[in-house]
C-alpha positions in Angstrom: -48.1 -110.7 -31.8 -51.2 -108.5 -31.5 -54.6 -108.9 -33.0 -54.4 -112.7 -33.3 -51.3 -112.9 -35.6 -48.6 -115.4 -34.9 -45.4 -116.0 -36.9 -44.7 -119.5 -38.0 -41.8 -121.1 -39.8 -41.0 -124.1 -41.9 -37.3 -125.0 -41.9 -35.2 -127.3 -44.0 -31.6 -127.8 -42.6 -28.8 -129.1 -44.8 -28.2 -132.4 -43.2 -25.8 -135.4 -43.3 -27.4 -138.9 -43.6 -27.0 -140.9 -40.4 -25.3 -138.1 -38.4 -27.7 -137.0 -35.7 -25.2 -134.9 -33.8 -24.4 -132.8 -36.9 -28.0 -132.6 -37.9 -29.0 -131.5 -34.3 -26.6 -128.6 -34.6 -28.1 -127.5 -37.9 -31.6 -127.7 -36.5 -30.5 -125.7 -33.4 -28.9 -123.0 -35.7 -32.2 -122.6 -37.6 -34.1 -122.5 -34.3 -31.9 -119.6 -33.1 -32.4 -117.9 -36.5 -36.1 -118.3 -36.3 -36.2 -117.0 -32.7 -34.4 -113.9 -33.8 -37.1 -113.4 -36.4 -39.7 -113.8 -33.6 -41.2 -117.1 -35.0 -43.3 -118.8 -32.3 -43.9 -122.1 -34.2 -41.2 -123.9 -36.2 -41.6 -127.1 -38.1 -38.8 -129.3 -39.4 -38.8 -132.2 -41.9 -39.6 -135.8 -41.3 -36.7 -137.7 -39.6 -34.5 -134.7 -39.9 -32.3 -135.7 -37.0 -31.2 -138.8 -38.9 -32.1 -138.1 -42.4 -35.1 -139.8 -44.1 -32.9 -141.8 -46.5 -31.0 -143.9 -43.9 -32.5 -147.1 -45.2 -31.4 -150.2 -43.2 -29.3 -148.0 -41.0 -32.5 -147.3 -39.1 -32.0 -150.8 -37.6 -28.6 -150.0 -36.2 -28.4 -149.6 -32.4 -25.7 -147.0 -32.8 -27.9 -144.7 -34.8 -30.8 -145.2 -32.4 -28.6 -144.3 -29.4 -27.0 -141.3 -31.1 -30.4 -140.0 -32.2 -31.7 -140.0 -28.7 -28.6 -138.2 -27.5 -28.9 -135.6 -30.2 -32.6 -135.0 -29.4 -31.8 -134.7 -25.7 -29.1 -132.1 -26.4 -31.3 -130.2 -28.9 -34.1 -129.9 -26.4 -31.7 -128.9 -23.6 -30.0 -126.3 -25.8 -33.4 -124.6 -26.6 -34.2 -124.1 -22.9 -34.2 -120.4 -23.4 -36.0 -120.3 -26.7 -39.7 -119.2 -26.7 -40.8 -121.4 -29.6 -42.9 -124.5 -30.1 -40.8 -126.8 -32.2 -41.9 -129.9 -34.3 -38.9 -131.9 -35.4 -38.9 -135.3 -37.2 -37.0 -138.0 -35.3 -36.7 -141.8 -34.7 -38.6 -142.9 -31.6 -38.2 -146.3 -30.0 -40.9 -147.7 -27.6 -42.3 -151.0 -26.7 -39.8 -152.9 -28.8 -40.9 -151.0 -32.0 -39.6 -148.2 -34.0 -41.6 -145.1 -34.9 -41.3 -142.3 -37.4 -42.3 -139.5 -35.2 -42.3 -135.8 -34.5 -40.8 -134.6 -31.2 -42.7 -131.5 -29.9 -40.8 -129.4 -27.5 -40.6 -125.9 -26.0 -38.1 -124.2 -23.7 -36.1 -127.3 -22.8 -39.1 -129.6 -22.3 -40.4 -132.4 -24.4 -44.2 -131.9 -24.5 -45.2 -134.9 -26.6 -44.4 -137.4 -29.3 -46.6 -137.7 -32.4 -46.0 -140.9 -34.5 -46.7 -141.2 -38.2 -50.1 -142.9 -38.6 -50.0 -144.0 -42.3 -46.8 -145.8 -43.3 -46.3 -145.9 -47.1 -44.9 -149.1 -48.6 -45.3 -148.6 -52.4 -43.3 -147.0 -55.2 -40.1 -145.6 -53.8 -41.3 -145.9 -50.2 -40.5 -148.9 -48.0 -41.2 -147.5 -44.5 -43.0 -150.6 -43.3 -39.6 -152.3 -43.4 -38.7 -150.2 -40.4 -41.6 -148.4 -38.8 -44.8 -149.2 -36.9 -48.0 -147.3 -37.5 -48.8 -144.7 -34.9 -51.9 -145.1 -32.8 -54.7 -142.7 -31.9 -54.6 -144.0 -28.4 -52.4 -141.9 -26.1 -49.8 -143.7 -24.0 -47.3 -142.2 -21.6 -43.7 -143.0 -22.5 -40.5 -142.3 -20.4 -38.3 -139.4 -21.3 -35.5 -138.5 -19.0 -37.1 -138.3 -15.5 -40.7 -137.8 -16.6 -43.4 -139.4 -18.6 -44.7 -137.7 -21.8 -47.7 -138.5 -24.0 -47.3 -140.3 -27.3 -49.9 -140.7 -29.9 -51.5 -139.1 -33.0 -54.3 -137.5 -31.1 -52.4 -134.8 -29.2 -53.5 -131.2 -29.1 -51.0 -128.5 -28.0 -53.0 -125.7 -26.5 -51.5 -122.3 -25.9 -52.8 -120.5 -22.8 -51.4 -117.1 -23.7 -52.6 -116.9 -27.3 -56.4 -117.6 -27.6 -57.1 -119.6 -30.7 -53.7 -121.3 -30.9 -54.2 -125.1 -30.8 -51.6 -127.0 -32.7 -51.5 -130.6 -33.9 -49.2 -132.7 -36.1 -49.3 -135.2 -38.9 -46.4 -136.6 -40.9 -45.8 -136.6 -44.7 -48.0 -139.5 -46.1 -50.7 -138.7 -43.5 -51.9 -135.8 -45.6 -51.9 -137.7 -48.8 -54.4 -140.4 -47.7 -58.2 -140.2 -48.2 -58.9 -139.3 -44.6 -55.9 -137.5 -43.1 -55.4 -137.3 -39.3 -55.5 -133.5 -39.7 -59.3 -133.7 -40.4 -59.9 -135.2 -37.0 -57.4 -132.8 -35.4 -59.2 -129.8 -36.8 -62.6 -131.1 -35.8 -61.2 -131.5 -32.3 -60.2 -127.9 -32.2 -56.7 -127.7 -33.8 -56.2 -124.4 -35.7 -52.6 -124.9 -36.8 -51.5 -128.2 -38.4 -47.7 -129.0 -38.5 -46.5 -131.5 -41.1 -43.0 -132.9 -40.9 -42.4 -134.3 -44.4 -40.0 -136.0 -46.7 -41.7 -135.8 -50.1 -39.3 -136.5 -52.9 -39.4 -134.5 -56.2 -40.7 -135.9 -59.5 -42.0 -134.1 -62.5 -45.2 -132.2 -61.7 -45.2 -133.3 -58.0 -44.4 -129.8 -56.7 -47.6 -128.3 -58.3 -49.7 -131.1 -56.9 -48.2 -130.8 -53.5 -48.8 -127.1 -53.5 -52.5 -127.6 -54.3 -52.8 -130.4 -51.8 -51.6 -128.3 -48.8 -53.5 -125.2 -49.9 -56.7 -127.3 -50.3 -56.2 -129.0 -47.0 -55.9 -125.6 -45.2 -59.1 -124.5 -46.9 -61.1 -127.7 -46.1 -60.0 -127.5 -42.5 -60.2 -123.7 -42.1 -56.7 -123.9 -40.5 -53.2 -122.7 -40.8 -51.0 -125.4 -42.3 -47.2 -125.4 -41.8 -45.4 -127.9 -44.1 -41.7 -128.5 -43.8 -40.0 -130.8 -46.4 -36.7 -132.6 -46.5 -34.1 -131.2 -48.8 -30.3 -131.0 -49.2 -28.2 -133.6 -47.5 -30.6 -136.4 -48.1 -29.2 -139.3 -50.1 -29.6 -138.9 -53.9 -28.9 -142.6 -54.5 -32.4 -143.0 -55.9 -34.4 -139.8 -55.0 -34.0 -136.1 -54.8 -35.7 -133.9 -52.1 -36.3 -130.3 -52.9 -37.0 -128.7 -49.5 -40.5 -127.5 -50.7 -41.8 -125.6 -47.7 -45.2 -124.1 -47.5 -47.3 -122.1 -45.1 -51.0 -121.9 -46.0 -54.1 -120.3 -44.3 -57.6 -121.3 -45.2 -56.8 -121.8 -48.9 -54.4 -119.0 -49.3 -50.7 -119.7 -49.7 -49.0 -117.2 -47.4 -45.4 -118.3 -48.1 -43.7 -120.9 -50.2 -40.0 -121.6 -50.5 -37.9 -122.0 -53.6 -37.3 -125.7 -54.2 -33.9 -127.2 -54.1 -32.6 -124.8 -51.5 -32.2 -125.2 -47.7 -33.8 -122.3 -46.0 -36.5 -121.1 -43.6 -39.9 -120.0 -44.8 -41.8 -117.6 -42.6 -45.5 -116.9 -42.6 -47.7 -114.9 -40.2 -51.0 -116.7 -39.5 -54.1 -114.8 -38.5 -55.8 -116.9 -35.8 -58.7 -114.5 -35.4 -59.5 -114.9 -39.1 -59.6 -118.7 -38.7 -61.8 -118.4 -35.6 -64.2 -116.1 -37.5 -64.5 -118.5 -40.4 -65.2 -121.4 -38.2 -67.9 -119.5 -36.3 -69.5 -118.5 -39.5 -69.6 -121.9 -41.1 -72.3 -123.8 -39.4 -71.2 -127.0 -41.3 -67.8 -126.8 -39.6 -68.5 -128.9 -36.5 -65.4 -128.1 -34.5 -64.7 -128.9 -30.9 -67.1 -131.8 -31.0 -67.3 -133.2 -27.4 -67.3 -136.8 -28.6 -64.2 -136.3 -30.7 -62.4 -134.3 -28.1 -62.7 -137.1 -25.7 -60.4 -139.1 -27.9 -57.7 -136.4 -27.6 -55.3 -135.5 -24.9 -54.4 -131.8 -24.6 -51.0 -130.5 -23.6 -50.9 -127.0 -22.3 -48.1 -124.6 -23.0 -47.5 -120.9 -23.0 -45.7 -118.5 -25.3 -44.7 -114.9 -24.7 -46.6 -112.3 -26.6 -44.5 -109.7 -28.4 -45.4 -106.7 -30.5 -43.5 -107.0 -33.8 -43.9 -105.7 -37.3 -46.4 -107.8 -39.2 -44.7 -109.8 -42.1 -47.8 -110.5 -44.1 -49.3 -109.0 -47.2 -52.6 -107.2 -46.4 -54.4 -106.6 -49.7 -55.4 -102.9 -49.8 -58.1 -103.7 -52.4 -59.6 -107.0 -51.1 -62.4 -106.9 -53.7 -60.1 -106.5 -56.7 -57.5 -109.1 -57.7 -54.1 -107.6 -58.1 -53.1 -109.9 -61.0 -54.3 -108.5 -64.3 -55.2 -111.9 -65.8 -57.2 -112.9 -62.7 -58.8 -109.5 -62.6 -60.1 -109.9 -66.1 -61.4 -113.3 -65.3 -63.2 -112.0 -62.2 -64.8 -109.2 -64.1 -66.1 -111.5 -66.8 -67.5 -113.8 -64.1 -69.2 -111.0 -62.2 -70.8 -109.5 -65.3 -72.2 -113.0 -66.1 -73.6 -113.4 -62.6 -75.2 -109.9 -62.7 -76.7 -110.6 -66.2 -77.9 -114.1 -65.2 -79.7 -112.6 -62.2 -81.5 -110.0 -64.3 -82.2 -112.6 -67.0 -84.1 -114.9 -64.6 -86.1 -111.9 -63.2 -87.2 -110.9 -66.7 -88.1 -114.4 -67.6 -90.1 -114.9 -64.5 -92.1 -111.7 -64.9 -92.4 -112.1 -68.6 -90.8 -108.7 -69.2 -89.2 -107.7 -72.4 -88.5 -104.1 -71.4 -86.1 -102.6 -68.9 -86.0 -99.0 -67.6 -83.0 -97.4 -65.9 -81.9 -93.9 -65.1 -78.5 -93.0 -66.6 -76.5 -90.1 -65.2 -73.2 -90.5 -66.9 -71.7 -91.9 -63.7 -70.1 -95.2 -62.9 -72.9 -97.1 -61.3 -75.6 -96.4 -63.9 -73.0 -97.1 -66.6 -72.4 -100.6 -65.2 -76.1 -101.2 -64.8 -76.7 -100.3 -68.4 -73.8 -102.5 -69.6 -75.2 -105.5 -67.6 -78.7 -104.9 -69.0 -77.4 -104.8 -72.6 -75.6 -108.1 -71.9 -78.8 -109.6 -70.5 -80.9 -108.6 -73.5 -78.4 -110.2 -75.8 -78.7 -113.4 -73.8 -82.5 -113.3 -74.1 -82.4 -112.3 -77.8 -84.4 -109.2 -77.0 -83.7 -106.1 -79.1 -81.6 -103.6 -77.2 -83.9 -100.8 -78.2 -86.3 -102.2 -75.6 -83.9 -101.0 -72.9 -85.2 -97.6 -72.0 -82.4 -95.4 -70.8 -83.8 -92.3 -69.1 -81.7 -89.2 -68.5 -83.2 -86.7 -66.1 -81.1 -83.5 -65.9 -81.7 -81.1 -63.0 -79.8 -78.5 -61.0 -76.5 -80.3 -60.7 -76.2 -82.0 -64.1 -73.1 -81.0 -66.0 -72.6 -81.0 -69.7 -70.0 -83.7 -69.4 -72.1 -86.3 -67.7 -75.2 -85.5 -69.7 -73.2 -86.0 -72.9 -71.7 -89.2 -71.8 -75.1 -90.6 -70.8 -76.6 -89.8 -74.1 -73.7 -91.1 -76.2 -73.5 -94.3 -74.2 -77.2 -95.1 -74.6 -76.9 -94.5 -78.3 -73.8 -96.6 -78.8 -75.3 -99.5 -76.9 -78.4 -99.4 -79.0 -80.8 -98.5 -76.1 -83.7 -96.2 -76.5 -82.9 -92.8 -75.0 -85.6 -90.7 -73.2 -84.9 -87.3 -71.7 -87.0 -85.9 -68.9 -85.9 -82.6 -67.5 -87.1 -82.5 -63.9 -86.3 -78.9 -63.0 -89.8 -77.6 -63.3 -91.4 -80.5 -61.6 -89.0 -80.3 -58.6 -89.5 -76.5 -58.4 -93.2 -77.1 -58.4 -92.8 -79.6 -55.6 -90.7 -77.1 -53.6 -93.5 -74.6 -54.0 -96.1 -77.2 -52.9 -94.2 -78.1 -49.7 -92.9 -74.6 -49.0 -89.2 -75.3 -49.7 -86.9 -72.4 -50.5 -85.0 -73.5 -53.6 -82.1 -71.3 -52.6 -81.5 -73.5 -49.5 -79.4 -76.4 -50.6 -80.2 -78.7 -47.8 -81.1 -82.4 -47.7 -84.6 -81.7 -48.8 -83.2 -79.9 -51.9 -81.1 -82.9 -52.7 -83.5 -85.8 -51.9 -86.4 -84.3 -53.8 -84.5 -84.7 -57.0 -83.6 -88.3 -56.3 -87.2 -89.2 -55.5 -88.6 -87.4 -58.5 -86.3 -89.4 -60.7 -87.4 -92.7 -59.1 -91.0 -91.8 -59.6 -90.4 -91.1 -63.3 -88.6 -94.4 -63.8 -91.4 -96.3 -62.1 -94.0 -94.6 -64.2 -92.1 -95.1 -67.4 -91.8 -98.8 -66.5 -95.6 -98.9 -66.1 -96.0 -97.3 -69.5 -93.8 -99.8 -71.4 -94.6 -102.8 -69.2 -91.0 -103.0 -68.1 -88.8 -103.5 -65.0 -86.8 -100.7 -63.3 -83.1 -101.8 -63.0 -81.4 -100.4 -59.9 -78.0 -98.8 -60.2 -76.8 -98.3 -56.6 -73.7 -100.3 -55.5 -72.8 -102.1 -52.3 -70.5 -99.4 -51.0 -73.2 -96.8 -51.2 -75.6 -99.3 -49.5 -73.1 -99.9 -46.6 -72.8 -96.2 -46.0 -76.5 -95.4 -46.6 -75.4 -93.0 -49.3 -78.8 -93.3 -51.1 -82.1 -91.4 -50.8 -84.7 -93.5 -49.1 -87.3 -94.3 -51.6 -85.3 -92.5 -54.2 -82.3 -94.1 -55.8 -82.5 -96.5 -52.9 -85.5 -98.2 -54.7 -85.9 -100.2 -57.9 -87.4 -103.5 -59.1 -84.1 -105.4 -59.3 -80.6 -104.1 -58.2 -77.9 -105.6 -60.4 -75.1 -103.7 -58.6 -76.3 -104.4 -55.1 -73.4 -106.7 -54.2 -70.7 -104.9 -56.2 -68.4 -102.6 -54.2 -67.4 -99.2 -55.7 -63.8 -100.1 -56.1 -64.8 -103.1 -58.3 -67.4 -101.1 -60.3 -64.6 -99.1 -61.8 -62.7 -102.2 -62.9 -65.9 -103.8 -64.4 -66.4 -100.7 -66.5 -62.7 -100.7 -67.5 -62.9 -104.3 -68.5 -66.0 -103.7 -70.7 -64.2 -100.7 -72.3 -61.1 -102.8 -72.9 -63.0 -105.6 -74.5 -65.7 -103.8 -76.5 -65.3 -103.4 -80.3 -66.8 -100.0 -80.7 -64.3 -97.2 -80.5 -66.9 -94.5 -79.7 -68.3 -96.6 -76.8 -64.8 -97.2 -75.5 -64.0 -93.5 -75.5 -67.1 -92.6 -73.6 -66.6 -95.4 -71.0 -63.0 -94.1 -70.4 -64.4 -90.6 -69.9 -66.9 -91.9 -67.4 -64.0 -93.6 -65.5 -62.2 -90.3 -65.4 -65.2 -88.4 -64.0 -65.3 -87.7 -60.3 -68.0 -89.7 -58.4 -70.9 -87.4 -57.6 -74.7 -87.5 -57.1 -74.8 -84.2 -59.0 -77.5 -82.7 -56.8 -76.0 -79.3 -56.2 -75.5 -76.7 -58.9 -72.1 -77.0 -60.7 -69.4 -74.3 -60.3 -68.3 -72.9 -63.7 -69.8 -75.9 -65.4 -67.8 -78.4 -63.3 -69.0 -80.9 -60.7 -69.2 -79.1 -57.4 -70.3 -82.1 -55.2 -67.8 -84.9 -54.9 -69.0 -87.9 -53.0 -65.6 -88.9 -51.6 -65.1 -85.4 -50.2 -68.3 -85.9 -48.2 -68.2 -89.5 -47.0 -64.6 -90.4 -47.5 -62.6 -92.4 -50.1 -64.3 -95.5 -51.3 -60.9 -97.2 -51.3 -60.9 -97.0 -47.5 -64.6 -97.8 -47.0 -64.4 -100.9 -49.2 -61.4 -102.0 -47.1 -63.3 -101.5 -43.9 -66.4 -103.1 -45.2 -64.6 -106.3 -46.3 -62.8 -107.0 -43.1 -65.6 -105.9 -40.8 -68.3 -108.0 -42.5 -66.2 -110.9 -43.8 -64.3 -111.6 -40.7 -65.9 -109.6 -37.9 -62.7 -107.9 -36.9 -62.8 -105.3 -34.2 -62.1 -101.6 -34.8 -58.5 -101.7 -33.4 -57.5 -104.5 -35.8 -59.2 -102.9 -38.8 -57.3 -99.7 -38.1 -54.0 -101.5 -37.6 -54.5 -103.4 -40.9 -55.6 -100.3 -42.8 -52.5 -98.4 -41.8 -50.4 -101.4 -42.8 -52.1 -101.7 -46.2 -52.9 -98.1 -47.1 -50.5 -96.1 -44.9 -48.6 -94.8 -47.8 -51.7 -93.3 -49.4 -53.4 -91.9 -46.2 -52.2 -90.5 -42.9 -53.2 -92.6 -39.9 -55.5 -89.8 -38.6 -57.3 -89.7 -41.9 -57.8 -93.5 -41.8 -59.2 -93.2 -38.3 -61.5 -90.3 -39.2 -63.1 -92.3 -42.1 -63.2 -95.5 -40.1 -65.4 -93.6 -37.5 -67.5 -92.4 -40.3 -68.0 -95.9 -41.7 -69.1 -97.3 -38.3 -71.4 -94.4 -37.6 -73.1 -94.5 -41.0 -73.2 -98.3 -41.2 -75.2 -98.6 -38.0 -77.4 -95.6 -38.5 -78.4 -96.5 -42.1 -79.3 -100.1 -41.6 -83.0 -99.3 -42.0 -82.3 -98.6 -45.7 -80.7 -102.0 -46.1 -83.6 -103.8 -44.3 -85.9 -103.1 -47.3 -83.6 -103.1 -50.4 -84.8 -104.7 -53.6 -83.7 -108.1 -54.7 -80.3 -108.3 -56.4 -77.7 -111.0 -57.1 -74.9 -111.8 -54.7 -71.5 -111.8 -56.6 -68.9 -112.2 -53.8 -68.3 -113.4 -50.3 -69.5 -110.1 -48.8 -73.1 -109.0 -49.4 -75.6 -106.8 -47.6 -79.0 -108.4 -48.4 -81.2 -108.6 -45.4 -82.6 -111.9 -46.8 -79.1 -113.4 -47.2 -75.8 -112.3 -45.6 -76.7 -109.5 -43.2 -79.3 -110.1 -40.5 -78.9 -106.9 -38.5 -81.5 -104.9 -36.5 -82.1 -101.4 -37.8 -81.8 -99.8 -34.4 -78.6 -101.6 -33.1 -76.2 -99.4 -31.0 -72.8 -98.5 -32.4 -71.5 -97.3 -29.0 -69.0 -100.0 -28.2 -67.4 -99.8 -31.6 -67.1 -96.1 -31.6 -65.8 -96.0 -28.0 -63.1 -98.4 -29.1 -62.1 -96.0 -31.8 -62.3 -92.9 -29.5 -59.9 -94.7 -27.1 -57.3 -95.0 -29.9 -56.8 -91.2 -30.2 
């Protein structure tokens, strides 16, 4: 697959206990089904060739012989299948019996990974039959060749950069220090687990969190295949609980108590990006890698339709309950940041400009929450409305009502005359609605806010959000400047939901009504005169939909994806809302503005980080203000 995606599968065949020939046929059937679905890695349960519940039958020569024959036939039958397979099997070597995973591809056994931790407690009595696997690699005979056997095997794909697979078996992941930790630190990006974990009350939830957590801790893809139907139910029941997780996200999970194949498309580039970013993830350690043997293999690359959910709104949880929880958390982070700044400066007054738009609304709501936390009267919040050429009655009214209902002190300063005087001073024709015409208003407003703050001994609270900062959609030393920017790490798509959350949870009907009207108002800087009393200047008509820009920003900054992959994912996630050429147009705009406007971000005021993406030059983004965007824009031009 393109762009670092690879399809994986966890399969649970319906088996017969102690019938390797039958079980081999069921495994082969699922391999063929997975190959038809373009899966490149498939993992089967622990001891699936024999069944995990054979008990003392494991000691029978007949079962051992038939298991080897079934494995041989299975590998031969898959000679034309382009898939790396991990299948649980008995393995006999050196006079001992091992619970192992056979790893094979296109008719060739690549290696044997034995189980390292043998449980012998509760319902498990594996030590009766099996020997613990060793980290030391030995060469064991298979047909007419020698293959490596040991826990420390890495299977490295030469045709898919970033694909390094390793294996552990069932109990291995439940112990305090699982083998997968060492595997990941040696370079493994995908961990296969052949498992036979029985079902007891509550165990499914724990198992789910265990696999998800292990994938997060190791920054890896984790493919877990569990035993299911066909195993003996004499004392235990196995539910076929299959899972595919990626760095803490559960991509796919099966319905328990069914025999099926679970598919999940892993993003290897995402994993590589995370590992590069995390300096505490000491991967590919030379000393550790010396303890491993690598086995090279190759897979064909195919262009297929991605079977993976790509969140069109990565900053906004889709689940309503989770979204409300996130909104409450973010509002608390914003308020705590402002609280500390006021306590540090000894300030008991705050000043902010309110326009009746989303950003200043959120800043005012956060400031009100902060003052409540500090037990400072809200009337010491100085909300300043500064109407000028582009102000509409609607936004002016909303700003005034909002300040009143929140208990803030409202001050109106009409800046028309002062801006016109400024135009006269610098020789600017007020009929020419250029960038000077617009920016003069923004800078005049900032000067007023700063001066009012001096008058009352207060702090100017910034209102600009992270999306505007990414695009440079702010007037330098105008709305770009404040004494503390509470919205600096909040993207525009999330601003809307934060205001909505406040509206839904506030007790005042009048305040809720005005907040809902703010939400219904088009986003605009209101710097150009209105047409027939209606906003004439809509931000998204000028710089593009914030829905798209927030999508671009998240995947560019969070994972460092290239332009081609960003475009591919955007079309996949938002293609029903926007034509591909529209997405491409605004993606070019984002890259162009993001690079050219870095100088504004290099000197932004302090503000609290609220999510995994932030633009502070003192924290997450260390980018030169004069970096070239050529190679990114050329990649986009080549796509036309």
